[in-house]
C-alpha positions as CSV (number, residue, x, y, z in Angstrom):
1,M,4.9,2.9,15.0
2,D,3.4,1.9,11.6
3,T,2.6,-1.5,11.9
4,L,5.6,-3.2,10.4
5,T,7.7,-1.2,12.4
6,H,5.9,-2.6,14.9
7,A,6.5,-6.4,13.1
8,L,10.4,-6.1,12.9
9,S,10.6,-5.0,16.1
10,G,8.4,-7.9,16.9
11,A,10.9,-10.6,14.6
12,L,13.4,-9.3,16.7
13,A,12.5,-9.8,20.3
14,G,11.7,-13.1,19.4
15,R,14.9,-14.3,17.5
16,A,17.1,-12.8,20.4
17,T,15.2,-14.7,23.2
18,A,15.7,-17.5,22.0
19,P,16.9,-20.5,23.2
20,R,20.7,-21.9,21.9
21,Q,19.2,-25.5,21.2
22,P,15.7,-26.0,21.2
23,R,13.8,-28.9,22.8
24,P,11.2,-30.8,20.5
25,D,8.1,-28.8,22.5
26,Q,10.4,-25.2,22.0
27,L,9.5,-23.5,18.8
28,S,12.1,-23.3,15.9
29,L,14.3,-19.7,15.6
30,R,12.1,-19.5,12.0
31,E,9.4,-20.0,13.3
32,R,9.6,-17.4,17.2
33,T,11.0,-15.5,14.2
34,W,7.3,-15.0,12.3
35,I,5.3,-15.7,15.2
36,G,7.0,-12.8,17.2
37,F,6.7,-10.6,13.7
38,L,2.8,-11.8,13.9
39,A,2.3,-11.0,17.8
40,A,3.8,-8.0,17.1
41,A,1.4,-6.3,14.3
42,A,-1.8,-8.0,16.6
43,P,-2.8,-5.1,18.8
44,D,-3.6,-2.8,15.3
45,I,-6.2,-4.4,15.2
46,D,-8.2,-2.1,16.4
47,I,-9.0,-1.1,13.2
48,V,-11.7,-2.5,13.3
49,F,-12.8,-0.2,15.6
50,T,-13.4,2.0,12.3
51,L,-16.5,0.0,11.6
52,F,-18.4,1.5,14.4
53,G,-17.8,5.4,13.2
54,H,-14.5,7.5,13.3
55,V,-15.3,8.9,16.6
56,T,-15.7,5.5,18.1
57,Y,-12.3,4.6,16.1
58,L,-11.0,7.5,17.6
59,E,-11.8,6.5,21.5
60,N,-10.7,2.9,21.2
61,H,-7.7,3.3,18.7
62,R,-4.3,2.6,21.1
63,G,-7.5,0.6,23.8
64,I,-7.9,-2.4,25.0
65,T,-5.6,-4.5,22.5
66,H,-2.9,-2.2,23.7
67,S,-3.1,-2.5,27.7
68,L,-0.7,-3.8,30.1
69,L,-3.4,-5.5,32.1
70,L,-5.3,-7.0,29.2
71,M,-1.9,-8.2,27.9
72,P,-1.5,-11.9,29.2
73,L,-4.9,-12.1,28.0
74,W,-4.5,-11.0,24.5
75,A,-1.3,-13.5,24.5
76,W,-3.1,-16.5,25.8
77,L,-5.6,-16.1,23.5
78,L,-3.4,-15.7,20.4
79,A,-1.8,-19.0,21.1
80,A,-3.9,-21.0,22.1
81,L,-5.2,-20.3,17.9
82,C,-1.8,-20.1,16.9
83,A,-1.7,-24.3,18.1
84,V,-4.5,-24.5,16.5
85,A,-4.6,-22.6,13.4
86,L,-0.7,-24.8,12.9
87,G,-1.5,-28.2,14.0
88,R,-1.2,-28.3,17.0
89,R,2.1,-29.0,16.7
90,Y,3.3,-27.4,19.5
91,T,0.8,-26.6,23.0
92,W,-0.6,-22.9,23.4
93,R,2.4,-22.8,26.1
94,A,5.1,-22.9,22.9
95,Y,3.6,-19.8,21.3
96,Y,2.6,-17.8,24.8
97,G,6.5,-16.5,25.6
98,V,7.2,-15.0,22.5
99,I,4.0,-13.3,21.5
100,L,3.9,-12.5,25.1
101,L,7.1,-10.4,23.9
102,G,5.6,-9.2,20.9
103,I,2.8,-7.8,22.0
104,F,4.5,-6.5,25.0
105,I,7.4,-4.0,22.4
106,H,4.6,-3.1,20.2
107,I,3.3,-1.4,23.3
108,L,6.2,0.3,24.1
109,G,6.5,1.1,20.1
110,D,3.4,3.4,21.1
111,L,4.0,4.6,24.1
112,I,7.1,6.5,22.8
113,T,4.9,8.4,20.4
114,S,2.8,11.6,21.0
115,Y,-0.4,9.7,20.4
116,G,-0.9,8.5,23.7
117,T,-1.2,4.6,24.7
118,Q,-4.3,3.2,27.3
119,I,-1.8,1.3,29.4
120,L,-4.9,0.7,31.2
121,A,-7.6,0.1,29.6
122,P,-10.4,-1.2,30.2
123,F,-10.3,0.8,33.3
124,S,-9.0,4.1,32.8
125,N,-9.1,5.7,29.4
126,W,-5.6,7.7,30.4
127,A,-2.7,7.9,27.4
128,P,0.3,8.2,28.7
129,G,3.0,9.6,25.5
130,F,6.5,9.8,25.9
131,N,7.3,12.1,23.7
132,T,10.7,10.9,22.1
133,T,10.3,9.1,19.1
134,F,7.5,10.5,15.7
135,I,5.1,8.1,14.9
136,I,7.0,7.5,11.4
137,D,10.5,7.4,12.0
138,P,12.8,5.9,9.2
139,W,15.9,5.9,11.6
140,F,14.4,3.3,14.1
141,S,12.9,2.0,11.5
142,G,16.4,1.1,9.2
143,V,17.3,0.6,12.6
144,L,15.7,-2.2,13.1
145,L,15.5,-3.4,9.6
146,A,19.6,-3.5,10.6
147,G,19.0,-5.8,12.6
148,L,17.1,-8.6,11.4
149,V,19.8,-8.6,8.3
150,A,22.4,-8.8,10.5
151,S,20.1,-11.4,12.3
152,L,19.2,-13.6,9.5
153,Y,22.9,-13.4,7.9
154,W,25.2,-13.1,10.2
155,R,24.3,-14.8,13.8
156,P,21.2,-14.6,14.9
157,R,20.8,-14.0,18.3
158,V,23.2,-11.8,18.5
159,G,22.5,-9.7,15.2
160,A,18.5,-9.4,17.0
161,A,20.2,-8.4,20.6
162,L,22.4,-5.6,18.9
163,G,19.6,-4.4,16.5
164,L,17.0,-4.5,19.8
165,A,20.6,-1.9,21.8
166,A,20.7,0.1,18.7
167,V,17.1,1.2,18.4
168,T,16.8,0.9,22.4
169,A,20.5,3.8,22.6
170,L,18.5,5.8,19.5
171,V,15.6,6.0,21.6
172,L,17.6,7.6,24.6
173,F,18.6,9.6,22.7
174,Q,16.4,10.8,21.1
175,Y,14.5,11.9,25.2
176,T,17.6,13.2,25.1
177,Q,17.3,15.9,22.5
178,Y,13.7,15.8,23.3
179,R,14.8,17.0,27.3
180,T,17.0,20.2,25.7
181,A,13.3,20.7,23.4
182,V,12.0,21.9,26.6
183,G,14.6,23.4,28.3
184,V,14.2,25.4,25.1
185,A,10.7,26.1,25.4
186,D,11.0,26.9,29.1
187,G,13.5,29.5,28.3
188,W,12.0,31.5,25.9
189,A,8.9,31.3,28.1
190,R,10.8,32.9,31.4
191,A,12.7,35.2,29.0
192,Q,8.6,36.2,27.7
193,G,8.1,37.1,31.9
194,Y,5.8,34.3,31.9
195,S,4.8,32.6,35.2
196,Q,2.3,30.4,34.4
197,Y,2.7,28.1,31.6
198,T,3.6,24.3,31.1
199,A,6.5,24.4,28.9
200,E,6.8,20.9,26.2
201,A,7.9,19.6,22.8
202,Y,7.1,17.7,20.7
203,P,8.8,15.4,18.2
204,Q,8.6,15.8,14.0
205,P,9.3,14.1,11.0
206,W,13.2,12.9,9.6
207,S,15.6,14.1,12.4
208,A,16.0,13.8,16.3
209,F,16.8,17.0,16.3
210,N,13.5,19.2,14.5
211,W,10.7,19.8,17.3
212,K,7.9,21.4,18.0
213,L,8.1,23.5,21.0
214,V,4.7,25.3,23.7
215,V,4.0,26.8,25.8
216,D,1.0,26.2,27.2
217,H,-1.0,29.2,29.8
218,G,-4.6,26.9,29.4
219,D,-6.8,27.9,26.7
220,V,-3.6,29.8,24.9
221,Y,-0.2,28.4,23.5
222,D,2.4,29.9,22.0
223,M,4.9,27.4,19.7
224,A,7.8,27.3,17.4
225,R,9.0,24.9,15.5
226,V,13.1,24.5,15.9
227,N,16.4,22.5,14.5
228,L,18.8,22.2,17.4
229,R,22.2,21.8,15.6
230,R,21.2,24.1,12.6
231,D,22.9,27.4,12.8
232,T,21.9,29.1,9.5
233,V,18.1,28.7,8.4
234,P,17.4,26.7,5.8
235,A,16.2,28.1,2.3
236,D,12.6,29.5,1.6
237,P,11.9,26.0,-0.6
238,G,9.0,28.0,-3.0
239,D,4.6,27.4,-3.3
240,D,5.8,24.8,-5.7
241,A,8.0,22.6,-3.6
242,G,7.2,19.2,-2.2
243,L,6.7,17.7,1.2
244,L,9.3,16.4,1.5
245,R,11.5,19.4,0.8
246,R,9.0,21.7,3.1
247,L,9.4,19.4,5.9
248,W,13.4,19.8,5.9
249,A,13.0,23.4,4.8
250,A,10.3,24.2,8.2
251,Y,12.9,23.4,11.2
252,P,15.1,26.9,11.6
253,P,17.8,27.1,14.2
254,V,16.8,28.4,18.4
255,E,17.7,32.0,17.9
256,D,15.7,32.1,14.4
257,A,12.4,30.5,15.7
258,V,9.5,32.4,15.1
259,W,6.3,31.9,18.0
260,E,2.9,31.7,17.2
261,R,0.1,32.4,19.2
262,F,-3.9,30.2,18.9
263,A,-6.3,30.5,21.3
264,R,-8.5,27.7,22.3
265,F,-11.6,30.2,21.1
266,G,-10.4,32.9,19.1
267,D,-10.5,35.8,19.8
268,E,-13.3,38.1,21.2
269,T,-15.4,38.3,17.9
270,V,-15.7,34.8,18.1
271,E,-15.0,33.4,21.7
272,P,-18.5,32.8,22.0
273,L,-19.9,31.1,19.8
274,A,-16.9,29.2,19.8
275,R,-17.4,28.3,23.6
276,E,-21.1,27.5,22.9
277,V,-19.7,24.8,20.8
278,W,-16.8,23.4,22.3
279,A,-19.8,22.8,25.1
280,Q,-21.7,20.5,23.6
281,D,-21.7,16.9,24.3
282,E,-20.8,16.0,21.2
283,M,-17.6,17.3,21.4
284,A,-16.8,15.9,24.6
285,F,-14.3,13.3,22.6
286,F,-12.6,15.9,21.1
287,H,-11.9,17.0,24.7
288,W,-10.5,14.0,26.3
289,F,-8.4,13.7,22.9
290,A,-7.2,17.2,22.2
291,S,-3.8,18.3,24.1
292,Y,-3.9,21.5,22.2
293,P,-7.1,22.3,21.1
294,A,-8.2,25.4,19.7
295,L,-10.0,27.2,17.6
296,R,-9.5,26.6,13.1
297,Q,-12.0,29.1,11.5
298,V,-15.9,30.2,11.8
299,D,-17.0,30.1,8.1
300,Q,-20.2,29.2,6.3
301,R,-20.4,26.3,4.4
302,N,-22.9,25.2,2.0
303,G,-24.9,27.5,4.1
304,D,-23.6,26.6,7.2
305,Q,-22.4,27.9,10.2
306,C,-19.5,26.1,10.7
307,V,-17.3,26.2,13.6
308,V,-13.6,24.1,13.5
309,F,-11.6,23.0,16.4
310,E,-8.3,21.2,15.9
311,D,-5.9,19.6,17.9
312,L,-2.5,21.7,16.6
313,R,-0.6,18.4,18.1
314,F,-0.4,16.8,15.2
315,R,-0.1,20.4,12.3
316,L,2.9,20.1,10.6
317,E,4.1,22.1,7.9
318,G,2.5,21.4,4.1
319,M,0.1,18.6,5.7
320,D,-3.3,19.0,6.7
321,S,-3.9,17.9,9.8
322,P,-5.8,14.7,10.2
323,F,-8.1,15.6,14.1
324,R,-10.1,18.8,12.8
325,Y,-13.7,18.8,14.0
326,G,-16.5,20.6,13.9
327,M,-19.8,21.2,14.2
328,C,-21.8,23.0,12.0
329,R,-25.4,25.1,11.8
330,G,-28.6,26.2,9.0
331,S,-29.3,28.8,10.8
332,A,-29.3,29.6,15.0
333,D,-32.2,27.9,15.5
334,D,-31.5,25.2,14.2
335,G,-29.3,22.7,16.5
336,W,-25.4,21.7,16.1
337,A,-23.8,18.6,13.9
338,L,-21.0,17.2,14.3
339,Y,-18.2,16.3,12.0
340,R,-14.9,16.0,10.9
341,M,-13.1,18.2,8.1
342,L,-11.2,18.8,5.7
343,D,-8.7,21.2,3.9
344,N,-10.2,21.5,1.2
345,G,-13.8,21.8,2.4
346,E,-14.8,18.6,2.7
347,R,-17.0,17.5,5.3
348,H,-17.8,14.5,6.9
349,P,-20.7,14.2,9.3
350,L,-19.8,11.8,12.1
351,D,-22.5,10.1,14.6
C-alpha cells in the first residue's frame, strides 16, 4: 500500500478504539488520530535503505520495520520518542497501544498485496503476500477516506469503525474474486492437458475484477490478463492512448483471454548464456525476490553483451517493469557486471 493509505488506516484505528471519556493520563481523540496516522506510516521509514544501494533496499524493504516479531519493540521506541518529543505530557504507556495498533494495521495492509512482507524478520526473509489487493487501490483508499470523513463529521468512534469494517468487507470480496481467478487459471491448465503446474492469480489496477492469471510449469509460465465480469472485448485504445485507457482495455473477458508463454531462460539459442548469468552470485538477490523470473532479452548495449531478466509478477500494460535486472560484459573473457535495466535503454550499475 502507499504510505498515505497506510496512514489513513492508522488514523481510523486510533479513532475507532478511543475511550468514550478519556482519563487525564490518556490521549484525546484528536491525539489518537494523529498518533495513529503517523504510527501507521512509520514502517515505510525503511526507505532509508536506499542510501546503501538498490539491492540492499530490495532485500530489506518490508523487512525489519514490517516484522510482527519486532513490532512491540518499534512501538515502544516510538512511544518513548513521542513522550519526549511532546514534552512528557503523557508517559510512553499512553502512546504505546495506538502506536502498536498503527504498526500492526500497516503490516496487514502490506500483507494483502502481492509484493511480499518479511513478517518474521530478522530471523527469516520469508515474505508472504495474500494477493487480494493491488498495491495502489483507489477503492481501498477511498473507503478509508470516507470512513475518516464520517468519523470527523458524524460519530467519531462509529464512523471510524464502519470505515474499517467496510474496507475489511472490500478485502473479503476481493478474496472471493482471487479464488475465482485462480479457478479460471486452473481450469484453463486442465483444458490444455497439463498435469504438473501451479495456478495463481494477481490483482491488477482499477478493478477487483481485473486479474493476471499464471500457470507455472517451473521454468516456463503461461500468463493472461482477464476481467472476470466483462462479456465483450474492450475497444482497442490505439497507439496514442494514455496509460489509463490502455490499462482499462487490457483485460478482456475470460473467454477471450490471450495466453502468452514466457521462459525463465529463453529459447535454446540463448538458454546456455541465460543460465550462465542466472548462476552468478550477484543474481542471488533476484533468485529470492522474483516469483516469476523470465529472460527479457539478450542484446548488445554500448558495445557490451547484456542478459536481462524481469519478474513477470510486476509486468503491466503500458508501464515499465520496476524490477528488471541484468548483467553485461564487454567480451567472453570479461567478468559480468550487475545492472538495473530500464525500457529506454538506460542501465544503472548495482553494487
